[in-house]
C-alpha positions as CSV (number, residue, x, y, z in Angstrom):
1,M,9.7,-28.1,5.8
2,G,9.8,-28.3,9.6
3,L,9.9,-24.6,10.2
4,R,8.0,-23.3,13.2
5,A,6.7,-19.8,13.0
6,E,4.2,-17.9,15.0
7,L,1.8,-15.3,13.5
8,D,3.9,-12.5,14.9
9,D,7.0,-13.9,13.1
10,I,5.5,-13.4,9.6
11,F,5.9,-10.0,7.9
12,T,4.1,-9.3,4.7
13,P,4.8,-6.3,2.4
14,A,1.4,-4.9,3.3
15,A,2.1,-5.2,7.1
16,I,5.5,-3.5,6.7
17,A,3.9,-0.7,4.5
18,R,1.2,-0.2,7.1
19,D,3.8,0.3,9.8
20,F,5.7,2.7,7.6
21,L,2.6,4.8,7.0
22,A,1.6,4.7,10.7
23,D,5.0,5.7,11.9
24,R,5.0,8.7,9.5
25,N,1.3,9.6,10.0
26,L,0.7,9.2,6.2
27,T,-2.7,8.7,4.8
28,P,-2.7,5.9,2.2
29,F,-4.2,6.2,-1.3
30,L,-4.4,2.5,-2.2
31,V,-3.6,1.2,-5.6
32,V,-3.8,-2.4,-4.5
33,H,-5.9,-5.6,-4.9
34,P,-9.2,-5.3,-3.0
35,N,-8.1,-8.2,-0.7
36,L,-5.3,-6.0,0.6
37,R,-7.4,-3.1,1.6
38,E,-8.3,-4.6,5.0
39,D,-4.6,-4.6,5.8
40,F,-4.6,-0.8,5.8
41,S,-7.9,-0.2,7.6
42,G,-7.9,1.9,10.8
43,L,-4.9,4.0,9.9
44,P,-5.2,7.6,11.2
45,T,-5.7,10.3,8.7
46,G,-2.5,12.3,8.4
47,S,-1.8,15.6,6.9
48,E,0.2,14.1,4.0
49,E,-0.6,11.2,1.7
50,A,1.3,8.2,0.3
51,V,0.3,6.3,-2.8
52,V,0.6,2.6,-2.0
53,I,1.1,0.4,-5.1
54,G,0.6,-3.3,-4.9
55,D,-0.9,-6.3,-6.6
56,T,-3.8,-4.6,-8.5
57,G,-4.1,-7.1,-11.2
58,A,-7.4,-6.9,-13.1
59,F,-8.6,-4.1,-10.7
60,F,-6.1,-1.6,-12.1
61,T,-8.0,1.2,-14.0
62,Y,-7.1,4.4,-15.9
63,D,-9.1,6.3,-13.3
64,L,-7.1,4.9,-10.4
65,L,-3.8,5.6,-12.2
66,N,-5.0,9.2,-12.9
67,Q,-5.9,9.8,-9.2
68,A,-2.6,8.3,-8.0
69,F,-0.6,10.4,-10.5
70,R,-2.4,13.6,-9.4
71,K,-1.5,12.9,-5.8
72,I,2.1,12.2,-6.6
73,I,2.3,15.4,-8.6
74,R,1.0,17.3,-5.6
75,G,3.8,15.7,-3.4
76,A,2.5,12.4,-2.2
77,D,5.1,9.8,-1.3
78,I,5.1,6.5,-3.2
79,C,5.2,3.2,-1.4
80,S,5.5,0.0,-3.5
81,L,4.7,-3.4,-2.0
82,G,7.1,-5.1,-4.4
83,Q,10.4,-4.6,-6.2
84,K,8.6,-3.1,-9.1
85,P,4.9,-2.3,-9.6
86,Q,3.1,-4.5,-12.0
87,F,0.0,-3.2,-13.7
88,S,-1.4,-6.1,-15.6
């Protein structure tokens, strides 16, 4: 298409969520596809948690949902990587 873009010009939902978590010192609980986990590595452990929901696809399990739900009930924030979570 003729567009020139440098790596620093590209913002993915995971990169934006990572910055959001880092700025607020939130510890992520990841409900994401395994390939996205590396995008959240190295974040400091904060005193509060945020459940990060993304493209889980076939990796979504009842156990993962149960863990996320319990964290949300205890006050964890929710951070979605898309307009609406899809659990298929």
